[in-house]
SEGU-995019 format. One record per residue: x, y negated, z of N, C-alpha, C, CB in turn. Coordinates in steps of 0.001 Angstrom, whole numbers, padded with zeros to 6 digits, always signed. Atoms other than C-alpha are relative to their C-alpha. Glycine has a CB too. Example, Ala and Ser with C-alpha at 12.3 -4.5 7.8 and 13.67 -1.06 7.14 Angstrom:
// SEGU-995019
+000890+001190+000000+012300+004500+007800+000900-001200+000000-000992-000027+001246/-000820+001190-000060+013670+001060+007140-000770-001090+000730+000414-000462-001415/
This chain:
// SEGU-995019
-000061-000810+001209+033372-042318+102646+000906-000372-000995-001188+000058-000589/-001022+000244+001085+036244-042220+100107-000870-000635-001256+000828+001502-000440/+000651+000690+001160+035571-044384+097049-000457+000983-001127+000995-001041-000605/+000354-001085+001003+035613-041305+094735-001273+000541+000338+001018+001137-000059/+001232-000544-000416+032884-039739+096890-001177-000959-000230+000097+000379+001421/+001065+001009+000126+030942-042972+096911-000455-000061-001474+000503-001422+000496/+000312+000180+001320+031148-043199+093144-000828+001281-000453+001303-000241-000825/+000966-001290+000475+029973-039520+092714-001396-000025+000473+000555+001399+000538/+001344+000057-000551+027083-040036+094982-000828-001040-000743+000042-000317+001502/+000754+000991+000736+026060-043195+093193-000498+000582-001399+000899-001278-000206/+000368-000671+001428+026195-041186+089671-001094+000900+000278+001241+000864-000727/+001035-001031-000070+024081-038448+091114-001448-000794+000322+000422+001151+001216/+001288+000867-000247+021391-041081+092401-000518-000567-001243+000259-001193+000977/+000629+000650+001167+021173-042801+089070-000268+001019-000899+000822-001069-000652/+000595-001271+000799+020865-039386+087279-001477+000275+000347+000847+001382+000358/+001358-000375-000564+017965-038591+089514-000989-001041-000316+000035+000200+001531/+000951+001023+000276+016275-041877+089045-000221-000010-001471+000454-001356+000512/+000336-000038+001399+016691-041604+085316-000866+001205-000364+001250+000005-000814/+000787-001222+000151+015207-038123+085440-001529-000109+000453+000691+001095+000809/+001255+000042-000688+012232-039211+087549-001118-000355-001058+000059-001055+001195/+001086+000136+000909+010186-040810+084792-000343+001196-000922+000275-001125-000802/+000217-001124+000932+010693-037837+082557-000773+001124+000711+001371+000542-000550/+000742-000911-000869+009403-035570+085419-001270-000376+000182+000551+000157+001232/+001485+000377-000198+006410-037543+086029-000808+000019-001359-000110-001494+000653/+000646-000221+001340+005664-037699+082158-000356+001328-000271+000828-000417-001069/+000246-001380+000189+006015-033976+082092-001363+000428+000840+001319+000822+000474/+000990-000593-000750+003715-033459+084966-001309-000699-000530+000269-000164+001568/+001251+000709+000405+001076-036011+083448-000462+000776-001281+000251-001645-000294/+000341-000581+001156+001184-034041+080213-000373+001518-000029+001021-000244-000815/+000159-001332-000197+000470-030586+081689-001470+000499-000120+000555+000306+001271/+001385-000354+000163-003110-030432+080475-000793-001022+000719-000306+001410+000507/+001021+000907-000540-006352-032360+081402-000718+000673+000947-000904-000541-000986/+000807-000627-001013-008177-031673+084561-001455-000566-000099+000625-000242+001427/+001109+000480+000036-011659-032578+085577-000031-001557+000068-000663+000613+000940/-000136+001560-000003-010501-036197+086022+001582-000348-000008-000769-000694+001416/-001483+000445+000026-007196-037967+085238+000144-000807+001198+000444-000853-001322/-000394+000583-001244-005423-038866+088354+000405-001488-000213+001154+000815+000618/-000471+001401+000138-004478-042426+089175+001381+000062-000317-000216-000852+001237/-001372+000041+000327-000864-041513+088946+000133+000142-001585+000774+001141+000788/-000038-000145+001627-001412-040248+085256-000422-001239-000659-000982+001168-000559/+000464+001054+000622-003366-043337+084345+001101-001201+000119-001367-000316+000584/-001015+000916-000199-000525-045395+085839+001213+000101-000854+000364+000070+001281/-001034-000258+000856+002064-043690+083860-000280-000495-001428+000276+001414+000029/+000414+000585+001295+000096-044401+080721+000033-001436-000149-001284+000383-000297/-000070+001535+000074-000296-048043+081603+001310-000544+000024-000713-000634+001094/-001449+000540-000051+003350-048378+082175+000860+000310-001340+000772+000682+001286/-000514-000272+001258+004026-047085+078704+000351-001289-000862-000979+000853-000691/-000192+001120+000839+005159-049237+075786-001198-000605-000700+000919+000355-000947/+001131+000672+000662+002629-051658+074527-000028+000080-001463-000023-001379+000351/+000095+000056+001263+001321-051488+071119-000267-001357-000634-000887+000864-000309/+000067+001173+000453+000540-054399+068780-001055-000869+000802-000244+000114-001377/+001001+000618-000729-002460-055323+070941+000150+000242+001479-001285+000443-000473/+000121-000340-001481-002473-055694+074799-001096+000664+000506+000052-001075+000737/+001377-000512-000385-005974-054602+074974-000778+000605-001076-000819-001074+000546/+001114-000494+000905-008482-052648+072940-001289+000141+000777+000362+001389-000656/+001382-000228-000779-012157-052885+073766-000861+000985-000865-000882-001491+000230/+000685-001179+000509-014108-049749+073202-001575+000075+000445+000790+001276+000522/+001309-000325-000447-017941-049277+073241-000439+001335-000285-000908-000870-000526/+000603-001233+000104-019980-046171+073615-001299-000050+000759+000902+001074+000481/+001216-000260-000707-023291-044916+074867+000133+001018+001099-001016+000431-000934/-000006-000994-001173-023900-043141+078246-000951+001182-000391-000517-000723+001432/+000843-001082+000558-025173-040165+076175+000828+001127-000359-000787-000441-001199/-000818-001132+000205-024084-036532+075645+000534-000037-001473-000800+001301+000311/-000639+000006+001401-023801-037117+071885+001077-000914-000221-000964-000305-001013/-001209+000977+000016-021068-039732+072739+000998+000811+001028-000432-001727+000576/-000790-000563-001025-019252-037088+074934+001435-000083-000445-000423+001426+000314/-001334+000083+000345-016045-037481+072944+000536-001321+000745+000167-000020-001600/-000421+001187-000662-015915-040951+074340-000048+000158+001572-000882-001164-000469/+000233-000216-001309-017254-039993+077806+001272+000818+000544-001377+000725+000178/-001098-000745-000578-014624-037378+078188+001333-000513-000219-000020+001289-000461/-001356+000554+000372-011706-039152+076480+000155-001290+000977+000092-000423-001708/-000100+001056-001079-012372-042063+079012+000151+000664+001251-001212-000936+000067/-000101-000616-001329-012940-039767+082005+001388+000599+000242-001070+001088+000160/-001157-000698-000126-009912-037800+081414+001382-000709-000158-000102+000989-000884/-001279+000934+000329-007537-040697+080488+000719+000381-001174+001051+000001+001123/-000652-000492+001117-006788-038966+077137+000138-001135-000969-000721+001172-000582/-000181+001228+000826-007422-042170+075086+000994-000898+000500-001225-000744-000122/-001060+000849-000490-005506-044255+077441+001343+000404-000096-000191-000259+001244/-001384-000607+000069-002641-041946+077455+000591-000335-001417-000049+001646+000248/-000455+000280+001255-002342-042256+073725+000358-001451-000241-000957+000427-000908/-000117+001306+000219-002540-046106+074020+001248-000463+000737-001229-000700+000396/-001164+000420-000870+000386-046233+076440-000320-001174+000883+001214-000365-000859/+000089+001144-000777+000711-049639+077849-001136-001029-000418+001308-000629-000036/+001091+000907+000517-002146-051134+075713-001247+000457+000931-000300+000206-001747/+001092-000316-000994-005124-051383+078182-001338+000308-000880-000237-001321+001092/+001272-000290+000563-008467-049680+077241-001143-000540+000854-000137+001466-000187/+001221+000661-000660-011517-051748+078213-001104+000508-000530-000087-001453-000126/+001130-000717+000457-014799-049942+077998-001186-000783+000276-000094+001329+000602/+001418+000566-000045-018370-051368+077382-000940+001087-000456-000175-001311-000935/+001081-000940+000534-021469-049235+077220-001255-000682-000446-000392+001014+001055/+001094+000579+000709-024487-049839+075226-001295+001073+000009+000520-000368-001528/+001150-000986+000015-028100-048240+075153-000628-000017-001373-001104-000345+001105/+000594-000071+001322-028921-049010+071519+001053-000546-000898-001364-000786-000119/-000869+000282+001075-027111-049254+068223+000196-001351-000393-000392+000648-001050/-000197+001413+000400-027984-052755+067282+000750-000969+000940-001292-000560-000229/-000715+000690-001117-026660-054213+070569+001509+000158-000179-000441+000580+001403/-001509-000273+000099-023330-052472+069853+000420-000662-001252+000392+001590-000029/-000434+000585+001228-023269-053783+066280+000075-001593+000194-001000+000426-001179/-000125+001492-000366-023817-057252+067623+001368-000286+000735-001248-000456+000980/-001281+000242-000891-020944-056872+070073+001193+000101-000955+000165+001142+001266/-001152-000064+000933-018715-055732+067160+000202-001333-000821-000211+001199-000989/+000036+001292+000990-019875-058761+064940+000342-001150+000855-001512-000292-000743/-000290+001142-000769-019369-061106+067945+001534+000100+000555-001080-000108+001175/-001316-000361-000574-015878-059534+068557+000223+000174+001506+000886-000971-000402/+000012-000577-001417-016744-058436+071989+000504+001305+000250-001272+000040+000491/-000689-001337-000008-015559-054920+071244+000625+000032-001528-001136+001359+000357/-000709-000201+001118-013108-053666+068652-000407+001319-000757+001393-000023+000366/+000289-001391+000450-013990-050092+068327-001189+000605+000672+001182+000888+000244/+001236-000529-000454-017266-048060+068815-000358+001283-000370-000962-000754-000354/+000699-001213+000440-018914-044810+068904-001376-000383-000185+000119+001173+000978/+001282+000536+000303-022159-045177+067236-000797+001020-000931+000175-001410-000680/+000797-000970+000963-025064-043297+065230+000077-000455-001440-001563+000085+000399/-000094+000170+001344-025218-043186+061539-000924-001221-000541-000350+001318-000628/+001035+001143+000406-028293-045597+060976+000523-001500+000455-001528+000314+000777/-000492+001297-000423-026898-048495+063047+001399-000353-000796+000212+000028+001627/-001337+000180+000851-023437-047997+061188-000429-000523-001498+000889+001559-000124/+000324+000354+001453-025192-048249+057730-000589-001360+000122-001043+001057-000755/+000688+001249-000114-027457-051106+058771+001103-001184+000257-001095+000107+001203/-000906+001017-000381-024462-053030+060190+000937-000284-001297+000839+000469+001322/-000742+000263+001189-022453-052462+056947-000654-000686-001067+000465+001135-000495/+000720+000520+000917-025230-053408+054720-000253-001431+000231-001108+000710-000123/+000382+001481-000261-026355-056607+056442+001147-000908+000031-000726-000169+001323/-001176+000915+000171-022690-057923+056563+000595+000129-001475+001147+000361+001107/-000276-000091+001420-022505-057076+052843+001451+000652-000020-000089-001499-000767/-001335-000711-000055-019645-054686+053665+001181-000538+000690+000424+000196-001250/-001139+000749-000348-017474-057054+055578+000151+000021+001523-000105-001418-000545/-000270+000068-001395-017861-056319+059282+000617+001373+000618-001321-000377+000699/-000536-001330-000715-017023-052505+059982+000461+000943-001142-001223+000795+000962/-000228-001282+000738-015616-049384+058595-000171+001211+001020+001505+000012-000683/-000024-001201-000727-016251-045861+059718+001305+000633-000222-001116+000898-000371/-001385-000617-000142-012885-044330+060784+000051+001302+000380+000788-000656+000907/-000099-001307-000517-013805-040998+062095-001448+000501+000524+001088+000004+001142/+001133-000658-000503-016401-038449+063245+000142+000270+001566-000200+001302-000793/+000015-000383-001416-017246-037460+066766-000795+001148+000431-000431-001056+000740/+000952-001107-000395-020337-035302+066972-001037+000413-000961-000695-000366+001183/+000937-000578+000948-022834-033202+064990-001125+000550+000970+000707+001183-000983/+001132-000699-000698-026382-032055+066036-000417-000675+001304+000388+001452+000307/+000365+000483-001212-027900-032445+069433-001311-000913-000071+001166-000722+000553/+001350+000736+000124-031338-033705+068129-001131+001101-000065-000048-000984-001387/+000978-001162-000080-034511-031712+068819-001472-000699-000034+000250+000949+001460/+001485+000468-000257-038398-032194+068393-000439+001003+001195-001081+000160-001489/+000531-000643-001146-039874-031317+071664-001362-000490+000273+000865-000195+001166/+001451+000183-000141-043682-031071+072388-000640+000551+001022-000633+000409-001006/+001011-000577-001001-046367-030468+074788-000667+001362-000502-001177-001093+000261/+000346-001221+000544-046932-026770+074262-001521+000349+000249+000913+001038+000568/+001619-000074-000080-050677-027089+075392-000736-000672-001145-000541-000709+001330/+000630+000610+001143-051413-029424+072690+000447+000359-001346+000120-001333+000105/-000654-000345+001307-048986-028538+069954+000647+001438-000011+001115-001070-000319/-000488-001491+000020-048268-024725+069099+000806+000176-001346-001325+001124+000065/-000696-000212+001480-046972-025157+065386+000272-001255-000406-000885+000729-001165/-000458+001255+000780-045419-027756+063243-001350-000851-000649+001078+000534-001306/+001194+000604+000488-048920-028214+061630-000904-000778+000981-000756+001015-000584/+000575+000712-000986-050303-029288+064939+000331-001302+000250+000139+000572+000997/-000414+001421-000367-048324-032528+064963-000921-000963-000740+001551-000305-000386/+000940+000908+000604-050939-034055+062640-000915-000553+000862-000691+000578-000990/+000990+000600-000824-052901-036484+064571+000435-000257+001608-001235+000935-000100/-000566+000084-001370-050565-036394+067656+001054-001295+000116+000781+001456+000339/-000848+001087-000236-048298-039116+069139+001332+000446+000465-000594-000905+000946/-001301-000581-000262-044657-038391+068877+001072-001189+000046+000356+001102-001140/-000860+000999-000298-041923-040509+070204+001324+000041-000758+000207+000021+001370/-001441+000155+000559-038617-041707+068522+000501-001132+000874+000100-000374-001695/-000697+000969-000949-036085-043786+070434-000170-001540-000465+001602+000376+000070/+000021+001428+000325-036365-047004+068253-000203-000100-001429+001269-000736+000421/+000243-000013+001279-037690-048301+065057+001220-000140-000830-000908-000943-000267/-001055+000026+000956-035286-047559+062341+001299+000691+000411+000276-001367-000321/-001288-000575-000498-032738-045645+064453+000091+001298-000707+000070+000181+001609/-000342-001213+000778-031128-042404+063398-001170+001036+000142+001396+000631+000515/+001035-000934-000178-033948-040158+064923-001338-000478-000632-000159+000270+001459/+001147+000479+000655-036717-042483+063702+000020+000354-001505-000107-001477+000211/-000275-000335+001393-035277-042141+060110-000380+001473-000236+001511-000261-000354/+000016-001350+000215-035054-038450+060387-001417+000573+000113+000919+000637+000926/+001324-000395-000171-038626-037965+061615-000958-000619-000984-000399-000296+001326/+000858+000498+001169-040252-040245+059102+000420+000814-001274+000210-001645-000260/-000398-000757+001155-038291-038238+056334-000748+001368+000100+001595+000170-000063/+000703-001324-000107-039649-034925+057751-001440-000058-000116+000294+000647+001258/+001405+000218+000133-043155-036425+057909-000339+000014-001492-000424-001327+000675/+000261+000252+001364-042904-037405+054192+000188+001228-000691+000828-001062-000560/-000266-001121+000596-041469-034149+053303-001296+001062+000139+001313+000491+000596/+001242-000839-000273-044629-032426+054603-001228-000514-000731-000317+000031+001523/+001083+000601+000785-046815-034716+052420-001017-000827+000832-000735+001096-000731/+000939+000755-000879-048261-036544+055344+000511-001564-000141+000054+000601+001656/-000231+001339+000219-048460-040480+055298+000026-000745+001418-001084-000552-000971/-000052+000857-001056-047186-042788+057874+000718-001348-000275+000609+000691+001066/-000710+001322+000350-046450-046639+057710+001285-000150+000843-000973-001281+000273/-001214-000078-000727-042917-046879+058685+000301-001266+000822+001101+000275-000942/-000102+001182-000761-043234-050365+060173-000804+000228+001271-000484-001226-000795/+000954-000089-001164-046247-049800+062396-000061+001347+000648-001387-000359-000435/+000004-001281-000642-045789-046035+062999-001367+000700-000126+000382-000162+001451/+001404-000577+000011-049546-045439+062248-000135+000801-001268-001145-001142+000070/+000264-000866+001166-050743-042632+059987-000363+001294+000395+001124+000101-000893/+000239-001221-000351-051074-038983+059879+000467+000521+001294+000426+000687-000904/-000645-000181-001286-048772-038735+062823+000160-001440+000571+001421+000787-000138/-000355+001408-000657-048472-041740+065293+001355+000093+000552-001020-000446+001205/-001345+000152-000318-044881-042560+065576+000260-001036+001050+000722-000301-001176/-000087+000830-001102-044322-044132+068897+001356-000384+000523-000689+000580+000979/-001345+000496-000273-041046-046142+069429+000075-000095+001589+000280-001465-000757/-000354-000047-001486-039972-045311+073025+001345+000114+000333-000616+001060+000650/-001287-000122-000423-036740-045833+074640+000247+001318+000696+000323-001104+000834/-000241-001377-000666-035060-042620+075710-000147+000093+001525+001404+000461-000316/+000218+000153-001564-035073-043650+079296-001262+000123+000568+000396-001230+000453/+001406+000141-000230-038687-044216+079177-000830+001345-000357-000501-001211-000847/+000706-001181+000646-039705-041013+077180-000446+000981+001115+000976+000767-001066/+000544-001010-001036-039867-038545+080299-001282-000457+000597+001012+000236+001164/+001082+000378-000655-042220-040676+082060-001243-000232-000997+000367-001195+000784/+001114+000231+000982-044332-041407+078905-000575+001434-000174+000522-000692-001472/+000525-001405+000214-044559-037531+078395-000891+000366+001245+001248+001093-000178/+000663-000391-001224-045479-036962+082089-001437-000749+000016+000938-000392+001303/+001230+000847-000176-048278-039714+081833-001014+000411-001170+000385-001646-000063/+000986-000541+001211-049649-038075+078510-000079-001138-001018-001641+000393+000542/+000157+001017+001003-048987-041281+076460+000680+000388-001195+000479-001294+000444/-000530-000590+001103-046902-039221+074100-000130+001581+000079+001416-000461-000136/+000184-001424+000113-047412-035626+072991+001282+000704-000305-001005+000311-001039/-001216-000694+000291-043848-034987+072132+000984-001054-000452-000204+001118-001067/-001005+001077+000400-040547-036678+070848+001131+000760-000792+000634-000824+001356/-001070-000499+000832-037942-036376+068238+001312-000877+000477-000388-000177-001659/-000926+000763-000916-034990-037314+070380+001492+000816+000129-000773-000150+001554/-001322-000616-000261-031233-036703+071070+000122+000638+001309+001059-000984-000111/-000270-000379-001288-029753-034964+074017+000765-001101+000733+000729+001270-000006/+000644-000977-000952-029969-035197+076970-001491-000232+000069+000609-000122+001439/+001522+000181-000164-033556-036637+076532-000772+001105-000414-000509-001142-000743/+000719-001244+000284-034771-033528+074699+000030+000888+001195+000591+000722-001201/-000131-001004-001048-033596-031335+077547-000722-000537+001289+001547+000323+000279/+000629+000544-001200-034978-033767+080232-001524+000148-000266+000448-001553+000289/+001480-000335+000277-038480-033402+078491-000270+001406+000265-000416-000297-001460/+000269-001530-000241-038155-029702+078438-000017+000399+001529+001163+000890-000737/+000013-000178-001456-037475-029813+082209-001209-000538+000666+001171-000628+000596/+001293+000468-000367-040773-031564+082523-001159+000789-000656-000098-001435-000348/+001041-000901+000619-042657-028726+080576-000036+000061-001346-001256-000326+000359/+000214+000178+001627-042224-029677+076992+000748+001321-000548+000783-001592-000715/-000618-001249+000800-041056-026954+074461+000744-000455-001175-001118+001032-000524/-000727+000308+001219-038493-027158+071739-000635+000701-001233+001475+000419+000157/+000811-000416+001108-040459-026827+068508+000926+000099-001258-001202-001011-000220/-000834+000095+001191-037570-027672+065917+001388-000642+000490-000750-000909-001176/-001334+000779-000046-033807-028381+066127+000320-000455-001319+001196+000837+000531/-000502+000641+001254-032800-030795+063490+000972+000636-000809+000527-001181+000274/-001109-000657+000752-029786-028925+062649-000334+001051-000858+000943+000505+000844/+000498-001096+000965-031879-026244+061027-000306-000711-001397-001411+000773+000610/+000359+000584+001279-032830-028763+058277+001232-000408-000840-000888-001205+000233/-001326+000530+000638-029082-029494+057281+000611+001272-000556+001068-000787+001110/-000831-001083+000478-026748-027409+055163+001139+000288+001087+000621-000386-001439/-000966-000522-001048-024518-025412+057546-000314-000512+001187+001393-000287-000239/+000439+000500-001383-026495-026852+060342+000872-001199+000585+000075+001218+001030/-000775+001007-000408-024288-029808+060428-000499-001447-000553+001379+000342-000416/+000328+001296+000337-025145-033596+060234+000594-000995+001066-001509-000111-000129/-000490+000828-000971-023439-036556+061730-000988-000707+000883+000786-000899-000604/+000931+000713-000911-024963-037942+064891+000766-001230+000578-000530+000981+001191/-000806+001148-000514-022056-040066+066155+001289-000125-000826+000351+000189+001543/-001156+000287+000619-019322-041860+064262+000860-000921+000884-000287-000570-001307/-000927+000993-000717-016292-043989+065221+000149-001092-001001+001481+000628+000446/-000044+001041+000910-016363-047474+063751+001019-001019+000430-001327-000592-000157/-000883+000874-000474-014011-050388+063910-000205-001290-000775+001364+000543-000080/+000111+001296+000715-014180-054119+063041+001154+000069-000906+000027-001312+000952/-001030+000142+000912-012279-054700+059867+001166-000928+000352-000568-000411-001167/-001009+000776-000596-010508-057485+061468+001167+000628+000886-000676-000896+000755/-000932-000807-001029-009038-055335+064244+000735+001053-000745-000850+000735+001212/-000592-001148+000713-008281-052495+061780+001213-000508-000866-001109+000722-000924/-001111+000514+000772-006244-054885+059680+001231-000595+000992-000598-001165-000991/-001016+000588-000837-004455-056533+062594+000674+000833+000740-000446-000895+000799/-000480-000840-000889-003791-053643+064772-000022+001441-000345-000631-000218+001105/+000168-001571+000484-003581-050260+062706+000685+000836+001055+000736+000350-001554/-000531-000922-000964-001310-048743+065396-000881+000291+001075+001193-000461+000531/+000918-000244-001040-003946-049263+068045-001114+000878-000495-000521-001276+000548/+001090-000739+000483-006658-047861+065954+000434+001477-000282-000560-000681-001248/-000444-001478+000134-004407-044718+065124+000084+000548+001523+001560+000142-000830/-000071-000597-001444-003801-044329+068931-001282+000437+000477+000531-000996+001026/+001267-000343-000415-007448-044385+069650-000579+001262-000743-000861-001175-000179/+000324-001223+000892-008026-041811+066731+000708+001240+000602+000507-000230-001571/-000726-001152-000521-005235-039645+068261-000737+000376+001368+001616-000351+000211/+000713-000257-001199-007132-039834+071576-001300+000780-000291-000290-001305+000707/+001293-000446+000354-010358-038970+070074+000208+001457-000607-000705-001035-001026/-000312-001473+000539-008910-035853+068086+000495+000850+001163+001174+000011-001205/-000506-000841-001171-007115-034610+071216-001159+000294+000963+001185-000756+000800/+001116-000245-000801-010326-035140+073223-000827+001096-000543-000776-001192+000154/+000813-001060+000627-012307-033048+070797+000629+001283+000033-000314-000306-001370/-000521-001309-000164-009794-030321+070858-000142+000550+001373+001366+000015-000374/+000168-000401-001352-009854-030185+074640-001393+000333+000227+000449-001028+000938/+001629-000432-000292-013694-030149+074723-000225+001269-000626-001178-001074-000643/+000352-001403+000748-013912-027326+072142+000780+001126+000725+000462-000002-001684/-000764-001023-000772-011171-025389+074093-000409+000229+001449+001416-000372+000001/+000363-000051-001335-012627-026058+077506-001492-000493+000249+000991-000812+000773/+001382+000503-000024-016466-026292+077100-000640-000314+001463-000863+001052-000711/+000604+000256-001303-017353-025888+080718+000629-001126+000878+000040+001250+000756/-000672+000956-000431-014689-028202+081984-000390-001308-000649+001281+000321-000135/+000377+001236+000689-015605-030728+079455-001384-000454+000369+000087+000180-001489/+001429+000249-000506-019365-030512+080371+000102-000620+001269-000868+001281+000132/-000192+000611-001360-018402-031251+083870+000668-001504-000120+000983+001010+000907/-000575+001370+000169-016190-034229+082728-000920-000946-000456+001095-000024-000899/+000946+000940+000628-018887-035755+080593-000933-000299+001151-000773+000604-001326/+000975+000285-000984-021302-035443+083519+000483-000803+001194-000555+001227+000450/-000711+000895-000910-018844-036949+085948-000026-001553-000569+001538+000554+000168/-000069+001282+000524-018479-039928+083595-001486-000644-000089+000713+000078-001385/+001475+000482+000074-022375-040196+083289-000227-000474+001412-001132+001206-000461/+000252+000303-001414-022563-040287+087081+000609-001431+000344+000646+001153+000933/-000656+001097-000336-019987-042964+087236-000600-001280-000669+001374+000207-000320/+000746+001025+000790-021787-045092+084565-001391-000331+000362-000039+000393-001331/+001431+000245-000182-025372-044554+085559-000293+000168+001545-000894+001027-000913/+000209-000200-001308-025092-043638+089266-000533+001448+000239-000907-001046+000500/+000600-001206-000217-026654-040277+088686+000409+001021-001079-001451-000193+000062/-000527-000979+001144-025241-037011+086905-001391+000681-000261+001355+001196+000495/+001068-000752+000587-027491-034801+084773-000158+001354+000846+000312+000274-001564/+000106-001374-000784-028854-031734+086643+000140+001017-000918-001336+000237+000766/-000422-001103+000846-028068-028338+085403-001071+000469-000854+000501+001111+000785/+001008-000425+000949-031523-027652+083941-000121-001077-001073-001370+000260+000703/+000033+000889+001159-030885-030616+081616+001466+000144-000735-000334-001586+000495/-001319+000008+000518-027114-030524+080891+000288+001504-000669+001050-000391+001225/-000541-001271+000374-026721-026667+080591-000728+000266-001563-000399+001230+001256/+000488-000330+001447-029256-026268+077466+000355-001131-001083-001631+000190+000017/-000314+001158+000919-028218-029789+075989+001373+000304-000706+000076-001429+000842/-001371-000133+000469-024493-029057+075751+000212+000640-001074+000756+000531+000810/-000598-000724+001099-024259-026340+073468-000577-000180-001342-000030+001347+000282/+000614+000405+001297-026564-027893+070796+000892-001145-000686-001535-000530+000254/-000773+001078+000604-023923-030557+070103+001485+000704-000336+000094-001364+001088/-001394-000418+000513-020760-029877+067972+000838-001207-000001-000021+000640-001475/-000966+001106-000094-017733-031975+068421+001040+000156-001016+000631-000083+001361/-000776-000007+001306-015918-032796+065188+000536-001268-000267-000814+000403-001173/-000700+001218+000599-013438-035203+063781-000540-000359-001317+001499+000229-000159/+000314+000319+001491-014905-034891+060437-001368-000749+000094-000106+001431-001015/+001360+000922+000029-017505-037796+059900-001216+000676-000873+000365-001562-000734/+001074-000757+000770-019568-035377+057644-000677-001104-000972-001168+000723+001079/+000423+001020+000816-019726-038208+055161-001204+000166-000973+001068-000335-000693/+001084-000357+000832-022109-036519+052686-001336-000052+000716+000231+001332-000549/+001157-000051-000771-024720-036331+055450-000352-001491+000373+000214+000930+001253/+000349+001415-000085-024414-040122+056017-000764-000461-001194+001222-000834+000156/+000630+000444+001221-025341-040743+052353-001349+000570+000049+000765+000417-001279/+001191-000411-000040-028137-038433+052903-000987-000747+000792+000065+001164+000350/+000704+000850-000964-029458-040254+055859-000399-001311-000475+000787-000194+001145/+000320+001284+000547-029320-043486+053977-001081+000249-000951+001193-000697-000651/+001143-000374+001015-031437-041819+051226-001182+000181+000734+000257+001302-000836/+001289-000186-000926-033958-040866+053918-000630-001302+000328+000346+000716+001396/+000540+001221-000459-034204-044341+055133-000535-000875-001071+000978-000701+000735/+000477+000554+001190-034740-045601+051563-001423+000583-000258+000985+000286-001157/+001350-000786+000362-037485-042898+050983-001050-000317+001096+000236+001702-000066/+000983+000312-001042-039118-043799+054347-000478-001408-000076+000570+000250+001353/+000405+001554+000087-039453-047611+053345+000812-000845+001017-001633-000226+000336/-000588+000876-001055-036971-048697+056041+001151-000704-000454+000375+000747+001192/-001260+000498+000292-034067-049681+053830-000148-000066-001505+001222+000883+000557/-000336-000058+001401-033407-050859+050265+001214+000697-000361+000092-001263-000505/-001275-000833+000312-030904-048766+048476+001167-000573+000203+000087+000421-001280/-001140+000773-000316-027681-049574+049862+001205+000436-000899+000320+000144+001498/-001310-000438+000626-024160-049608+048292+000997+000233+001051+000558-001043-001000/-000833-000337-001103-022118-047782+050782+001454+000264-000302-000542+001131+000633/-001502-000239+000359-018800-047537+048874+000814-000962+000787+000321-000203-001585/-000878+000803-000858-016083-048724+051149-000460+000046+001524+000010-001491-000528/+000305-000087-001460-017964-047992+054384+000965+000990+000924-001491+000498+000105/-001031-000779-000717-015201-045353+055141+001357-000403-000256-000096+001381-000312/-001410-000067+000320-011585-045759+055786+000593+001223+000876+000742-001452+000327/-000450-001333-000843-010363-042251+056822+001584+000153-000131-000778+001487-000641/-001356-000250+000079-006660-042882+056016+000572+000109+001373+000666-001028-000786/-000741-000062-001408-005646-043504+059666-000451+001428+000725-000480-001419+001040/+000401-001167-000539-007672-040367+060772+000737+001120-000561-001358+000157-000154/-000687-000875+000724-006025-038250+058059+001352-000028+000313-000193-000185-001281/-001342+000003-000481-002678-039369+059091+000093+000703+001243+000513-001328+000151/-000015-000717-001437-003384-038276+062676-000141+001465-000259-001250-000501+001027/+000312-001445+000238-004819-034956+061499+001183+000696-000676-001289+000158-000892/-001238-000537+000664-001682-034365+059235+001187+000170+001066+000461-001015-001202/-000958-000121-001030+000552-035021+062238-000234+001235+000896-000006-001240+000806/+000331-001128-000918-001407-032351+064245+000053+001243-000725-001358-000142+000640/+000001-001363+000708-000885-029831+061314-001175+000328-000451+000412+001081+000773/+001431-000289+000240-004560-030057+060422-000364-000579-001488-000947-000713+001212/+000360+000589+001363-006215-030634+056910-000882-001295+000111-000794+001089-000867/+000745+001267-000002-007720-033996+056125-001440+000208-000339+000606-000980-000970/+001409-000042+000203-011411-034912+055895-000304-000821-001126-000760-000421+001176/+000345+000780+001040-013363-036343+053038-000976-001126+000143-000416+000786-000885/+000985+001234-000292-015252-039647+052551-001214+000137-001103+000866-001614-000189/+001155-000156+000843-017779-038268+049902-000012-001097-000983-001277+000027+000793/+000020+001059+001126-016697-041020+047496-000436-001294+000458-000908+000388-001141/+000480+001432-000660-017583-043832+049895+001109-000563+000794-001319+000139+001030/-001245+000680-000775-014094-044756+051128+000602-001243-000789+001256+001130+000204/-000817+001094+000520-011983-047761+050426+000938+000466-000974+000720-000694+001051/-001022-000445+000793-009842-047727+047563+001523-000139+000327-000223-000570-001104/
């Protein structure tokens, strides 16, 4: 082959090679399917690393943490991180996740409002910040319809909450107090017996008759309904605009200070995940269930996930005013001394991400860092 032909061929080969990464990137960005392909994850992993080689993310295998479930399952968060590795850990209770954050075993976490408040207060405001919202709603009071036909019938009955002092425990104790009934917050004894029961145990406790109902998040509420329970109250009906925070995104202050670019990348992934969930509810429901199957070995059945999914709203807004209200409820119930929550939020990174997306910022209800 003449030298000029060889040179032309070489140039064509180099041009094709240069175009290949662009083509792969374009294919990887053509929307999210039911599961991110290995090629898509590989493309993300080969991207430019941010200031940290790895970020450790914690969340619960719960539908109220579906932003994390879907963002992980679809590779949306990893895509925003580029070459920075996303390492995931799962937890079954807020205190254990806060312990992991304090021990620097995780850097960022999805968590309920009560553990976030407790973690912030116990560390005197030094261990975490809330940097974004994730979900609202998804909490119901479900009861045995043969024993309880109205809210008044709860008096004298045994009602489960997931854990002493957790978000649903606080909500139920506050609701009891509002009705003028008395319950000792520590023991759970009183006009209603508050039985602290892990979510995974609650269905068996209901079947055995050891509890008469439960104030619980999804999917536990719908699992109980599948066992014959009836929804007596949706907690969202007790809140203005039917919105209240159920899941926040928190970060260790150390990690936020050292790696703001990584924190922004995770928040971009969360914002894009919520947008995809809200635009594709059926695909998102299937994606969350696929991730639950991978984590627990078993997906949720249609009788559980179908009624559970619509009761959860996915939002980037942390609904800060409702966090303050929940803290006030915990104080009124005797579970918490009046806390100073000023500085618990740092929404500057989230609002930067939202602005880049052409969306309005969110408020911290006066509880943000100065």
